[in-house]
N, CA, C and O of each residue as an XYZ file, in Angstrom:
356
protein
N     122.857    113.652    109.991
C     122.246    113.623    108.675
C     121.908    112.201    108.258
O     120.885    111.969    107.614
N     122.770    111.234    108.623
C     122.509    109.843    108.254
C     121.229    109.322    108.891
O     120.560    108.476    108.298
N     120.868    109.796    110.074
C     119.643    109.355    110.732
C     118.397    109.723    109.942
O     117.389    109.020    110.019
N     118.448    110.816    109.183
C     117.308    111.223    108.377
C     117.047    110.250    107.233
O     115.917    110.144    106.758
N     118.067    109.548    106.793
C     117.934    108.612    105.681
C     117.683    107.183    106.141
O     117.458    106.297    105.316
N     117.718    106.952    107.427
C     117.532    105.600    107.963
C     116.051    105.221    107.913
O     115.220    105.845    108.573
N     115.731    104.196    107.127
C     114.342    103.742    107.011
C     114.138    102.361    107.619
O     113.114    101.725    107.371
N     115.083    101.896    108.400
C     114.983    100.546    108.957
C     113.756    100.370    109.845
O     113.228     99.264    109.956
N     113.299    101.445    110.477
C     112.130    101.358    111.346
C     110.834    101.161    110.549
O     109.800    100.825    111.128
N     110.879    101.363    109.245
C     109.700    101.204    108.401
C     109.540     99.796    107.852
O     108.515     99.480    107.248
N     110.534     98.952    108.052
C     110.487     97.606    107.493
C     109.404     96.780    108.165
O     109.165     96.895    109.367
N     108.759     95.950    107.368
C     107.693     95.084    107.852
C     108.122     93.645    107.612
O     108.538     93.275    106.514
N     108.010     92.848    108.662
C     108.437     91.453    108.538
C     107.623     90.724    107.485
O     106.462     91.048    107.236
N     108.247     89.748    106.881
C     107.586     88.924    105.877
C     108.219     89.120    104.516
O     108.967     90.069    104.281
N     107.900     88.200    103.630
C     108.393     88.279    102.255
C     107.302     88.898    101.393
O     106.344     88.226    101.010
N     107.450     90.149    101.100
C     106.468     90.881    100.317
C     106.827     90.907     98.836
O     106.141     91.563     98.052
N     107.889     90.207     98.436
C     108.358     90.276     97.054
C     107.304     89.781     96.059
O     107.213     90.306     94.949
N     106.513     88.783     96.442
C     105.470     88.279     95.545
C     104.433     89.361     95.280
O     104.022     89.574     94.139
N     104.019     90.034     96.327
C     103.043     91.109     96.162
C     103.590     92.204     95.256
O     102.903     92.648     94.335
N     104.818     92.641     95.508
C     105.365     93.751     94.740
C     105.670     93.362     93.296
O     105.839     94.236     92.446
N     105.743     92.060     93.009
C     106.059     91.642     91.635
C     104.816     91.365     90.786
O     104.947     91.110     89.589
N     103.614     91.409     91.369
C     102.421     91.143     90.557
C     102.207     92.266     89.562
O     102.627     93.404     89.775
N     101.541     91.914     88.466
C     101.263     92.895     87.424
C      99.980     93.629     87.787
O      98.880     93.195     87.448
N     100.139     94.725     88.468
C      99.021     95.571     88.881
C      99.562     96.977     89.079
O     100.759     97.166     89.298
N      98.688     97.952     89.001
C      99.139     99.327     89.257
C      99.677     99.454     90.683
O      99.208     98.766     91.590
N     100.650    100.323     90.878
C     101.235    100.503     92.210
C     100.195    100.798     93.294
O     100.330    100.320     94.420
N      99.158    101.582     92.969
C      98.167    101.910     93.987
C      97.387    100.672     94.433
O      96.958    100.600     95.585
N      97.199     99.706     93.547
C      96.521     98.457     93.914
C      97.426     97.623     94.811
O      96.966     97.067     95.809
N      98.695     97.532     94.470
C      99.643     96.782     95.304
C      99.757     97.406     96.693
O      99.815     96.696     97.697
N      99.789     98.736     96.741
C      99.877     99.427     98.028
C      98.612     99.186     98.857
O      98.689     98.985    100.070
N      97.456     99.206     98.201
C      96.199     98.937     98.895
C      96.192     97.521     99.472
O      95.815     97.328    100.628
N      96.602     96.539     98.686
C      96.652     95.152     99.157
C      97.633     95.026    100.321
O      97.351     94.334    101.300
N      98.767     95.682    100.220
C      99.762     95.656    101.299
C      99.163     96.210    102.586
O      99.319     95.625    103.658
N      98.477     97.342    102.470
C      97.837     97.935    103.656
C      96.731     97.037    104.188
O      96.580     96.908    105.403
N      95.962     96.420    103.316
C      94.902     95.501    103.724
C      95.479     94.329    104.507
O      94.984     93.993    105.583
N      96.521     93.710    103.972
C      97.123     92.547    104.624
C      97.821     92.902    105.934
O      97.932     92.055    106.819
N      98.284     94.119    106.068
C      98.936     94.562    107.299
C      97.951     95.102    108.324
O      98.332     95.393    109.457
N      96.693     95.238    107.937
C      95.683     95.740    108.864
C      95.797     97.224    109.119
O      95.505     97.682    110.224
N      96.215     97.990    108.121
C      96.335     99.434    108.359
C      95.428    100.265    107.460
O      95.765    101.394    107.102
N      94.297     99.713    107.103
C      93.286    100.521    106.430
C      92.467    101.248    107.499
O      92.331    100.747    108.616
N      91.928    102.409    107.175
C      91.184    103.166    108.187
C      89.763    102.629    108.412
O      88.781    103.349    108.228
N      89.671    101.375    108.806
C      88.368    100.829    109.171
C      87.962    101.426    110.509
O      88.794    101.982    111.225
N      86.702    101.312    110.840
C      86.233    101.884    112.103
C      86.914    101.240    113.304
O      87.224    101.922    114.282
N      87.148     99.934    113.237
C      87.820     99.288    114.372
C      89.271     99.756    114.493
O      89.767     99.936    115.605
N      89.954     99.955    113.370
C      91.331    100.468    113.420
C      91.372    101.918    113.906
O      92.278    102.303    114.645
N      90.399    102.712    113.492
C      90.349    104.097    113.960
C      90.133    104.149    115.471
O      90.738    104.968    116.162
N      89.276    103.279    115.973
C      89.017    103.245    117.416
C      90.289    102.882    118.176
O      90.556    103.437    119.242
N      91.084    101.938    117.624
C      92.358    101.581    118.264
C      93.318    102.770    118.322
O      94.190    102.827    119.189
N      93.154    103.710    117.402
C      94.002    104.905    117.381
C      93.377    106.033    118.204
O      93.778    107.192    118.097
N      92.390    105.674    119.024
C      91.718    106.608    119.937
C      90.915    107.677    119.215
O      90.784    108.802    119.699
N      90.376    107.317    118.047
C      89.468    108.214    117.345
C      88.061    107.796    117.738
O      87.674    106.640    117.566
N      87.317    108.723    118.253
C      85.985    108.426    118.761
C      85.014    108.235    117.597
O      84.585    109.203    116.968
N      84.675    106.983    117.323
C      83.710    106.672    116.274
C      83.012    105.371    116.617
O      83.513    104.560    117.395
N      81.861    105.195    116.028
C      81.111    103.961    116.189
C      81.860    102.862    115.436
O      82.310    103.096    114.314
N      82.006    101.672    116.019
C      82.762    100.615    115.334
C      81.879     99.717    114.478
O      82.380     98.820    113.801
N      80.559     99.951    114.503
C      79.671     99.141    113.670
C      79.791     99.548    112.207
O      80.018    100.714    111.885
N      79.636     98.571    111.339
C      79.687     98.803    109.895
C      78.600     99.796    109.502
O      77.442     99.637    109.889
N      78.962    100.799    108.750
C      78.021    101.836    108.352
C      76.955    101.288    107.399
O      75.866    101.853    107.303
N      77.259    100.198    106.697
C      76.311     99.643    105.729
C      75.290     98.709    106.374
O      74.091     98.833    106.123
N      75.754     97.785    107.193
C      74.832     96.791    107.743
C      74.488     97.037    109.209
O      73.512     96.480    109.713
N      75.263     97.853    109.893
C      75.045     98.220    111.288
C      74.878     97.016    112.231
O      74.325     97.152    113.323
N      75.352     95.855    111.806
C      75.201     94.676    112.665
C      76.524     93.974    112.957
O      76.549     92.999    113.709
N      77.605     94.444    112.386
C      78.916     93.842    112.605
C      79.953     94.930    112.842
O      79.758     96.089    112.478
N      81.050     94.533    113.456
C      82.165     95.456    113.629
C      82.844     95.637    112.278
O      83.108     94.665    111.569
N      83.124     96.888    111.929
C      83.765     97.175    110.648
C      85.270     96.960    110.765
O      85.982     97.782    111.343
N      85.742     95.848    110.211
C      87.165     95.555    110.110
C      87.401     94.956    108.735
O      86.451     94.725    107.987
N      88.647     94.703    108.396
C      88.986     94.260    107.053
C      88.231     93.001    106.633
O      87.690     92.943    105.529
N      88.191     91.997    107.504
C      87.541     90.726    107.161
C      86.071     90.965    106.824
O      85.555     90.440    105.838
N      85.414     91.755    107.647
C      83.997     92.019    107.413
C      83.791     92.743    106.085
O      82.933     92.351    105.294
N      84.566     93.791    105.836
C      84.366     94.588    104.628
C      84.660     93.842    103.340
O      83.956     94.017    102.345
N      85.695     93.011    103.349
C      86.141     92.408    102.094
C      85.811     90.928    101.934
O      85.998     90.375    100.850
N      85.323     90.270    102.994
C      85.040     88.843    102.895
C      83.636     88.487    103.387
O      82.864     87.875    102.648
N      83.302     88.854    104.604
C      82.087     88.312    105.215
C      80.790     89.043    104.876
O      79.715     88.458    105.007
N      80.856     90.287    104.450
C      79.623     91.001    104.078
C      79.016     90.366    102.840
O      79.735     89.893    101.961
N      77.698     90.357    102.774
C      77.013     89.781    101.617
C      77.429     90.447    100.314
O      77.581     89.771     99.297
N      77.616     91.768    100.328
C      78.040     92.468     99.116
C      79.428     92.011     98.679
O      79.687     91.861     97.485
N      80.312     91.791     99.635
C      81.665     91.328     99.304
C      81.603     89.926     98.709
O      82.268     89.646     97.711
N      80.814     89.048     99.312
C      80.683     87.682     98.795
C      80.153     87.702     97.365
O      80.647     86.973     96.505
N      79.146     88.539     97.111
C      78.589     88.635     95.764
C      79.636     89.134     94.763
O      79.695     88.659     93.629
N      80.451     90.081     95.186
C      81.513     90.576     94.314
C      82.464     89.452     93.942
O      82.756     89.251     92.763
N      82.957     88.705     94.954
C      83.921     87.631     94.699
C      83.296     86.521     93.864
O      83.968     85.942     93.010
N      82.009     86.214     94.097
C      81.321     85.203     93.283
C      81.201     85.679     91.836
O      81.476     84.923     90.904
N      80.796     86.918     91.656
C      80.641     87.477     90.315
C      81.978     87.530     89.578
O      82.028     87.327     88.365
N      83.043     87.796     90.296
C      84.383     87.846     89.695
C      84.965     86.450     89.522
O      86.080     86.300     89.022
N      84.223     85.435     89.928
C      84.650     84.031     89.858
C      85.947     83.813     90.651
O      86.829     83.067     90.227
N      86.044     84.480     91.814
C      87.230     84.361     92.653
C      86.918     83.849     94.057
O      87.829     83.716     94.874
N      85.655     83.559     94.355
C      85.274     83.156     95.705
C      86.002     81.883     96.124
O      86.395     81.764     97.285
N      86.191     80.933     95.219
C      86.845     79.665     95.552
C      88.338     79.836     95.814
O      88.968     78.935     96.367
N      88.915     80.971     95.429
C      90.347     81.212     95.678
C      90.537     81.706     97.085
O      91.666     81.970     97.500
């Protein structure tokens, strides 16, 4: 019965206390945690899990769809961060 309660295998290295202490809804913190750990269902991550899909970005069709591309390098992402006045951060 004790094995059912053991969650040690779920621990992720690193100090996540800063993330969990920010003032944001839990779903936003969880999303950021998944983003930083590389476990969002991007096309490249799905392919690594042996799901047969095209790895090119569905929007621009010229880059591999991974976290960096979706949230930083795409022109739409850059415009979002510039508009939010957060690009320099």
